[in-house]
C-alpha positions in Angstrom: -32.4 3.0 -2.1 -33.9 6.3 -2.7 -33.5 8.4 -5.9 -34.7 12.0 -6.8 -33.9 11.3 -10.9 -37.0 10.2 -13.3 -36.9 6.7 -13.8 -36.1 7.2 -17.5 -33.0 9.4 -16.3 -31.7 6.5 -14.7 -28.7 4.7 -16.2 -28.5 0.9 -16.5 -26.4 0.6 -13.1 -28.2 3.1 -11.0 -31.8 0.8 -12.0 -30.1 -2.5 -11.2 -29.1 -0.9 -7.9 -32.3 -0.1 -7.4 -33.9 -3.5 -7.9 -30.7 -5.5 -6.1 -31.8 -2.9 -2.8 -35.6 -4.0 -3.3 -34.9 -7.8 -3.7 -32.0 -7.6 -0.7 -35.2 -6.0 1.5 -36.3 -8.2 4.1 -40.4 -9.0 3.7 -40.5 -6.3 6.9 -40.0 -3.4 4.8 -42.1 -4.3 1.7 -45.2 -6.3 1.2 -45.3 -7.9 -2.2 -48.2 -9.4 -3.7 -47.5 -9.9 -7.2 -44.0 -10.5 -7.5 -44.1 -12.6 -10.8 -45.6 -9.2 -11.9 -43.4 -7.0 -10.8 -40.7 -8.9 -12.3 -42.2 -8.9 -15.4 -42.8 -5.2 -15.3 -38.9 -4.8 -14.5 -38.1 -6.9 -17.8 -40.4 -4.8 -19.5 -38.7 -1.6 -18.5 -35.3 -3.2 -19.0 -36.4 -4.0 -22.7 -38.1 -0.5 -22.9 -34.4 1.0 -22.6 -32.7 -1.5 -24.8 -35.2 -0.3 -27.6 -35.1 3.2 -26.7 -31.1 3.2 -27.3 -31.6 1.1 -30.4 -34.1 3.9 -31.8 -31.7 6.7 -31.2 -28.9 4.9 -32.7 -30.8 4.5 -35.6 -32.3 7.6 -36.1 -28.7 9.1 -35.4 -27.5 6.6 -37.9 -30.1 7.6 -40.5 -29.7 11.6 -40.0 -25.8 11.1 -40.6 -26.8 9.6 -43.8 -28.6 12.3 -45.2 -32.4 11.1 -44.1 -34.1 14.4 -42.9 -36.1 14.9 -39.6 -39.4 14.3 -41.6 -38.2 11.0 -43.1 -37.3 9.8 -39.7 -40.5 11.2 -37.7 -42.6 9.4 -40.3 -40.7 5.9 -39.6 -41.6 6.3 -36.1 -45.1 7.6 -36.2 -44.1 11.3 -35.3 -43.7 14.6 -37.2 -40.5 16.1 -38.1 -40.2 18.4 -35.5 -41.0 15.8 -33.2 -38.0 13.9 -34.6 -35.7 16.7 -34.3 -36.4 17.5 -30.6 -35.9 14.1 -29.8 -33.1 13.3 -31.5 -31.0 16.5 -32.3 -29.2 16.4 -29.1 -27.5 13.2 -30.4 -25.8 14.8 -33.3 -23.9 17.2 -31.2 -21.7 14.1 -29.5 
């Protein structure tokens, strides 16, 4: 399965479809030397997507309850401007 999207832009269903296509491919299509390492990589990527979603939800909740972008950024180890640029788009949803 080919896609032109950046991996961060994939939905969970799109990522799962890519994994399924890979898993269903014949050994002639792909040579996998480190299958365990690749499985761990997929698991880590899924955990990261979940964590990113939790961070976004928590930042939005904090902002809606009055926390400044500076305070939110400090909790995440980033600047006020970095937090605003990353999360402000969520306030318009």
